[in-house]
CHARMM internal coordinates of N, CA and C (Angstrom, degrees):
IC EDIT
DIST 1 N 1 CA 1.4990
DIST 1 CA 1 C 1.5946
ANGL 1 N 1 CA 1 C 108.11
DIST 1 C 2 N 1.3171
ANGL 1 CA 1 C 2 N 119.95
DIHE 1 N 1 CA 1 C 2 N -42.48
DIST 2 N 2 CA 1.4447
ANGL 1 C 2 N 2 CA 115.75
DIHE 1 CA 1 C 2 N 2 CA -175.95
DIST 2 CA 2 C 1.4991
ANGL 2 N 2 CA 2 C 109.87
DIHE 1 C 2 N 2 CA 2 C -66.38
DIST 2 C 3 N 1.3455
ANGL 2 CA 2 C 3 N 115.12
DIHE 2 N 2 CA 2 C 3 N -36.61
DIST 3 N 3 CA 1.5008
ANGL 2 C 3 N 3 CA 113.73
DIHE 2 CA 2 C 3 N 3 CA -178.14
DIST 3 CA 3 C 1.4307
ANGL 3 N 3 CA 3 C 111.69
DIHE 2 C 3 N 3 CA 3 C -69.60
DIST 3 C 4 N 1.2608
ANGL 3 CA 3 C 4 N 117.40
DIHE 3 N 3 CA 3 C 4 N -33.96
DIST 4 N 4 CA 1.5244
ANGL 3 C 4 N 4 CA 118.75
DIHE 3 CA 3 C 4 N 4 CA -179.19
DIST 4 CA 4 C 1.4735
ANGL 4 N 4 CA 4 C 109.54
DIHE 3 C 4 N 4 CA 4 C -66.18
DIST 4 C 5 N 1.3279
ANGL 4 CA 4 C 5 N 116.65
DIHE 4 N 4 CA 4 C 5 N -44.86
DIST 5 N 5 CA 1.4796
ANGL 4 C 5 N 5 CA 126.87
DIHE 4 CA 4 C 5 N 5 CA 178.23
DIST 5 CA 5 C 1.5905
ANGL 5 N 5 CA 5 C 111.30
DIHE 4 C 5 N 5 CA 5 C -48.45
DIST 5 C 6 N 1.3795
ANGL 5 CA 5 C 6 N 109.46
DIHE 5 N 5 CA 5 C 6 N -46.56
DIST 6 N 6 CA 1.4853
ANGL 5 C 6 N 6 CA 117.33
DIHE 5 CA 5 C 6 N 6 CA -178.88
DIST 6 CA 6 C 1.5044
ANGL 6 N 6 CA 6 C 112.17
DIHE 5 C 6 N 6 CA 6 C -64.42
DIST 6 C 7 N 1.3911
ANGL 6 CA 6 C 7 N 111.47
DIHE 6 N 6 CA 6 C 7 N -47.36
DIST 7 N 7 CA 1.5423
ANGL 6 C 7 N 7 CA 113.14
DIHE 6 CA 6 C 7 N 7 CA 169.74
DIST 7 CA 7 C 1.3750
ANGL 7 N 7 CA 7 C 119.81
DIHE 6 C 7 N 7 CA 7 C -49.82
DIST 7 C 8 N 1.3675
ANGL 7 CA 7 C 8 N 117.31
DIHE 7 N 7 CA 7 C 8 N -45.75
DIST 8 N 8 CA 1.4286
ANGL 7 C 8 N 8 CA 121.63
DIHE 7 CA 7 C 8 N 8 CA 178.87
DIST 8 CA 8 C 1.5701
ANGL 8 N 8 CA 8 C 112.27
DIHE 7 C 8 N 8 CA 8 C -62.94
DIST 8 C 9 N 1.3038
ANGL 8 CA 8 C 9 N 109.84
DIHE 8 N 8 CA 8 C 9 N -42.60
DIST 9 N 9 CA 1.4535
ANGL 8 C 9 N 9 CA 114.19
DIHE 8 CA 8 C 9 N 9 CA 179.27
DIST 9 CA 9 C 1.5381
ANGL 9 N 9 CA 9 C 109.76
DIHE 8 C 9 N 9 CA 9 C -58.54
DIST 9 C 10 N 1.3014
ANGL 9 CA 9 C 10 N 118.13
DIHE 9 N 9 CA 9 C 10 N -42.12
DIST 10 N 10 CA 1.4599
ANGL 9 C 10 N 10 CA 118.98
DIHE 9 CA 9 C 10 N 10 CA -175.98
DIST 10 CA 10 C 1.5848
ANGL 10 N 10 CA 10 C 109.14
DIHE 9 C 10 N 10 CA 10 C -71.01
DIST 10 C 11 N 1.3343
ANGL 10 CA 10 C 11 N 114.50
DIHE 10 N 10 CA 10 C 11 N -33.99
DIST 11 N 11 CA 1.4706
ANGL 10 C 11 N 11 CA 116.24
DIHE 10 CA 10 C 11 N 11 CA -178.63
DIST 11 CA 11 C 1.6386
ANGL 11 N 11 CA 11 C 106.82
DIHE 10 C 11 N 11 CA 11 C -72.10
DIST 11 C 12 N 1.3221
ANGL 11 CA 11 C 12 N 118.95
DIHE 11 N 11 CA 11 C 12 N -32.34
DIST 12 N 12 CA 1.4577
ANGL 11 C 12 N 12 CA 115.22
DIHE 11 CA 11 C 12 N 12 CA 176.67
DIST 12 CA 12 C 1.4205
ANGL 12 N 12 CA 12 C 114.60
DIHE 11 C 12 N 12 CA 12 C -75.04
DIST 12 C 13 N 1.4021
ANGL 12 CA 12 C 13 N 114.06
DIHE 12 N 12 CA 12 C 13 N -26.75
DIST 13 N 13 CA 1.4877
ANGL 12 C 13 N 13 CA 115.34
DIHE 12 CA 12 C 13 N 13 CA 177.81
DIST 13 CA 13 C 1.6042
ANGL 13 N 13 CA 13 C 106.34
DIHE 12 C 13 N 13 CA 13 C -70.19
DIST 13 C 14 N 1.3029
ANGL 13 CA 13 C 14 N 118.78
DIHE 13 N 13 CA 13 C 14 N -39.02
DIST 14 N 14 CA 1.4372
ANGL 13 C 14 N 14 CA 119.35
DIHE 13 CA 13 C 14 N 14 CA -177.79
DIST 14 CA 14 C 1.5575
ANGL 14 N 14 CA 14 C 106.63
DIHE 13 C 14 N 14 CA 14 C -65.97
DIST 14 C 15 N 1.2864
ANGL 14 CA 14 C 15 N 121.59
DIHE 14 N 14 CA 14 C 15 N -45.90
DIST 15 N 15 CA 1.2496
ANGL 14 C 15 N 15 CA 124.00
DIHE 14 CA 14 C 15 N 15 CA -173.36
DIST 15 CA 15 C 1.5473
ANGL 15 N 15 CA 15 C 113.60
DIHE 14 C 15 N 15 CA 15 C -67.67
DIST 15 C 16 N 1.3461
ANGL 15 CA 15 C 16 N 116.11
DIHE 15 N 15 CA 15 C 16 N -31.12
DIST 16 N 16 CA 1.4505
ANGL 15 C 16 N 16 CA 120.60
DIHE 15 CA 15 C 16 N 16 CA 172.47
DIST 16 CA 16 C 1.5374
ANGL 16 N 16 CA 16 C 108.78
DIHE 15 C 16 N 16 CA 16 C -65.84
DIST 16 C 17 N 1.4141
ANGL 16 CA 16 C 17 N 119.16
DIHE 16 N 16 CA 16 C 17 N -43.48
DIST 17 N 17 CA 1.4507
ANGL 16 C 17 N 17 CA 121.30
DIHE 16 CA 16 C 17 N 17 CA 177.93
DIST 17 CA 17 C 1.4949
ANGL 17 N 17 CA 17 C 113.48
DIHE 16 C 17 N 17 CA 17 C -57.82
DIST 17 C 18 N 1.3618
ANGL 17 CA 17 C 18 N 114.97
DIHE 17 N 17 CA 17 C 18 N -41.81
DIST 18 N 18 CA 1.4081
ANGL 17 C 18 N 18 CA 125.17
DIHE 17 CA 17 C 18 N 18 CA 174.50
DIST 18 CA 18 C 1.5686
ANGL 18 N 18 CA 18 C 112.98
DIHE 17 C 18 N 18 CA 18 C -56.06
DIST 18 C 19 N 1.2924
ANGL 18 CA 18 C 19 N 113.63
DIHE 18 N 18 CA 18 C 19 N -49.28
DIST 19 N 19 CA 1.4727
ANGL 18 C 19 N 19 CA 118.28
DIHE 18 CA 18 C 19 N 19 CA -178.85
DIST 19 CA 19 C 1.3839
ANGL 19 N 19 CA 19 C 110.65
DIHE 18 C 19 N 19 CA 19 C -66.19
DIST 19 C 20 N 1.3860
ANGL 19 CA 19 C 20 N 114.52
DIHE 19 N 19 CA 19 C 20 N -43.06
DIST 20 N 20 CA 1.5565
ANGL 19 C 20 N 20 CA 116.87
DIHE 19 CA 19 C 20 N 20 CA 176.24
DIST 20 CA 20 C 1.4236
ANGL 20 N 20 CA 20 C 116.13
DIHE 19 C 20 N 20 CA 20 C -51.89
DIST 20 C 21 N 1.4559
ANGL 20 CA 20 C 21 N 110.11
DIHE 20 N 20 CA 20 C 21 N -48.82
DIST 21 N 21 CA 1.4909
ANGL 20 C 21 N 21 CA 120.81
DIHE 20 CA 20 C 21 N 21 CA -177.64
DIST 21 CA 21 C 1.6202
ANGL 21 N 21 CA 21 C 108.67
DIHE 20 C 21 N 21 CA 21 C -63.23
DIST 21 C 22 N 1.2152
ANGL 21 CA 21 C 22 N 114.86
DIHE 21 N 21 CA 21 C 22 N -41.59
DIST 22 N 22 CA 1.5576
ANGL 21 C 22 N 22 CA 117.16
DIHE 21 CA 21 C 22 N 22 CA 179.53
DIST 22 CA 22 C 1.4327
ANGL 22 N 22 CA 22 C 111.51
DIHE 21 C 22 N 22 CA 22 C -64.56
DIST 22 C 23 N 1.5479
ANGL 22 CA 22 C 23 N 118.83
DIHE 22 N 22 CA 22 C 23 N -43.11
DIST 23 N 23 CA 1.4159
ANGL 22 C 23 N 23 CA 119.61
DIHE 22 CA 22 C 23 N 23 CA 179.28
DIST 23 CA 23 C 1.5320
ANGL 23 N 23 CA 23 C 116.24
DIHE 22 C 23 N 23 CA 23 C -62.09
DIST 23 C 24 N 1.4266
ANGL 23 CA 23 C 24 N 110.38
DIHE 23 N 23 CA 23 C 24 N -35.70
DIST 24 N 24 CA 1.5240
ANGL 23 C 24 N 24 CA 116.31
DIHE 23 CA 23 C 24 N 24 CA 178.47
DIST 24 CA 24 C 1.5411
ANGL 24 N 24 CA 24 C 110.01
DIHE 23 C 24 N 24 CA 24 C -66.20
DIST 24 C 25 N 1.4089
ANGL 24 CA 24 C 25 N 116.83
DIHE 24 N 24 CA 24 C 25 N -43.06
DIST 25 N 25 CA 1.4179
ANGL 24 C 25 N 25 CA 118.15
DIHE 24 CA 24 C 25 N 25 CA -178.33
DIST 25 CA 25 C 1.4513
ANGL 25 N 25 CA 25 C 114.07
DIHE 24 C 25 N 25 CA 25 C -68.04
DIST 25 C 26 N 1.4738
ANGL 25 CA 25 C 26 N 116.47
DIHE 25 N 25 CA 25 C 26 N -35.04
DIST 26 N 26 CA 1.5267
ANGL 25 C 26 N 26 CA 115.44
DIHE 25 CA 25 C 26 N 26 CA 174.19
DIST 26 CA 26 C 1.5279
ANGL 26 N 26 CA 26 C 111.95
DIHE 25 C 26 N 26 CA 26 C -66.18
DIST 26 C 27 N 1.3846
ANGL 26 CA 26 C 27 N 114.07
DIHE 26 N 26 CA 26 C 27 N -35.99
DIST 27 N 27 CA 1.4077
ANGL 26 C 27 N 27 CA 112.94
DIHE 26 CA 26 C 27 N 27 CA -174.18
DIST 27 CA 27 C 1.5769
ANGL 27 N 27 CA 27 C 107.45
DIHE 26 C 27 N 27 CA 27 C -71.15
DIST 27 C 28 N 1.3471
ANGL 27 CA 27 C 28 N 115.92
DIHE 27 N 27 CA 27 C 28 N -38.21
DIST 28 N 28 CA 1.3563
ANGL 27 C 28 N 28 CA 114.02
DIHE 27 CA 27 C 28 N 28 CA 174.11
DIST 28 CA 28 C 1.3987
ANGL 28 N 28 CA 28 C 120.27
DIHE 27 C 28 N 28 CA 28 C -65.17
DIST 28 C 29 N 1.2523
ANGL 28 CA 28 C 29 N 122.30
DIHE 28 N 28 CA 28 C 29 N -32.54
DIST 29 N 29 CA 1.5357
ANGL 28 C 29 N 29 CA 130.17
DIHE 28 CA 28 C 29 N 29 CA 165.43
DIST 29 CA 29 C 1.4708
ANGL 29 N 29 CA 29 C 114.49
DIHE 28 C 29 N 29 CA 29 C -57.76
DIST 29 C 30 N 1.2557
ANGL 29 CA 29 C 30 N 112.97
DIHE 29 N 29 CA 29 C 30 N -47.27
DIST 30 N 30 CA 1.5169
ANGL 29 C 30 N 30 CA 118.89
DIHE 29 CA 29 C 30 N 30 CA -179.03
DIST 30 CA 30 C 1.5101
ANGL 30 N 30 CA 30 C 107.75
DIHE 29 C 30 N 30 CA 30 C -62.89
DIST 30 C 31 N 1.3970
ANGL 30 CA 30 C 31 N 114.28
DIHE 30 N 30 CA 30 C 31 N -47.44
DIST 31 N 31 CA 1.5352
ANGL 30 C 31 N 31 CA 117.94
DIHE 30 CA 30 C 31 N 31 CA -176.89
DIST 31 CA 31 C 1.5620
ANGL 31 N 31 CA 31 C 107.55
DIHE 30 C 31 N 31 CA 31 C -61.50
DIST 31 C 32 N 1.3273
ANGL 31 CA 31 C 32 N 115.19
DIHE 31 N 31 CA 31 C 32 N -43.59
DIST 32 N 32 CA 1.4647
ANGL 31 C 32 N 32 CA 121.40
DIHE 31 CA 31 C 32 N 32 CA -179.92
DIST 32 CA 32 C 1.4217
ANGL 32 N 32 CA 32 C 113.47
DIHE 31 C 32 N 32 CA 32 C -62.93
DIST 32 C 33 N 1.2058
ANGL 32 CA 32 C 33 N 115.53
DIHE 32 N 32 CA 32 C 33 N -37.56
DIST 33 N 33 CA 1.5339
ANGL 32 C 33 N 33 CA 124.02
DIHE 32 CA 32 C 33 N 33 CA 176.62
DIST 33 CA 33 C 1.5293
ANGL 33 N 33 CA 33 C 111.20
DIHE 32 C 33 N 33 CA 33 C -64.22
DIST 33 C 34 N 1.4105
ANGL 33 CA 33 C 34 N 115.97
DIHE 33 N 33 CA 33 C 34 N -46.64
DIST 34 N 34 CA 1.4208
ANGL 33 C 34 N 34 CA 120.09
DIHE 33 CA 33 C 34 N 34 CA 172.76
DIST 34 CA 34 C 1.4584
ANGL 34 N 34 CA 34 C 117.95
DIHE 33 C 34 N 34 CA 34 C -54.76
DIST 34 C 35 N 1.3965
ANGL 34 CA 34 C 35 N 113.56
DIHE 34 N 34 CA 34 C 35 N -44.00
DIST 35 N 35 CA 1.4278
ANGL 34 C 35 N 35 CA 120.35
DIHE 34 CA 34 C 35 N 35 CA -174.41
DIST 35 CA 35 C 1.5585
ANGL 35 N 35 CA 35 C 109.95
DIHE 34 C 35 N 35 CA 35 C -66.34
DIST 35 C 36 N 1.2955
ANGL 35 CA 35 C 36 N 117.50
DIHE 35 N 35 CA 35 C 36 N -41.42
DIST 36 N 36 CA 1.4162
ANGL 35 C 36 N 36 CA 121.19
DIHE 35 CA 35 C 36 N 36 CA -164.90
DIST 36 CA 36 C 1.5684
ANGL 36 N 36 CA 36 C 112.25
DIHE 35 C 36 N 36 CA 36 C -105.89
DIST 36 C 37 N 1.2523
ANGL 36 CA 36 C 37 N 121.49
DIHE 36 N 36 CA 36 C 37 N 5.73
DIST 37 N 37 CA 1.5288
ANGL 36 C 37 N 37 CA 128.24
DIHE 36 CA 36 C 37 N 37 CA -179.60
DIST 37 CA 37 C 1.4835
ANGL 37 N 37 CA 37 C 108.33
DIHE 36 C 37 N 37 CA 37 C -90.06
END
COOR INIT
IC SEED 1 N 1 CA 1 C
IC BUILD
């Protein structure tokens, strides 16, 4: 059970990182769009 929990925690961490990166990219794209449209 402990091992499994650690694996889950690592997965959640990776997922959070991906979501954060995606959000930053989307925000940048929206700002860029605003500037040059």
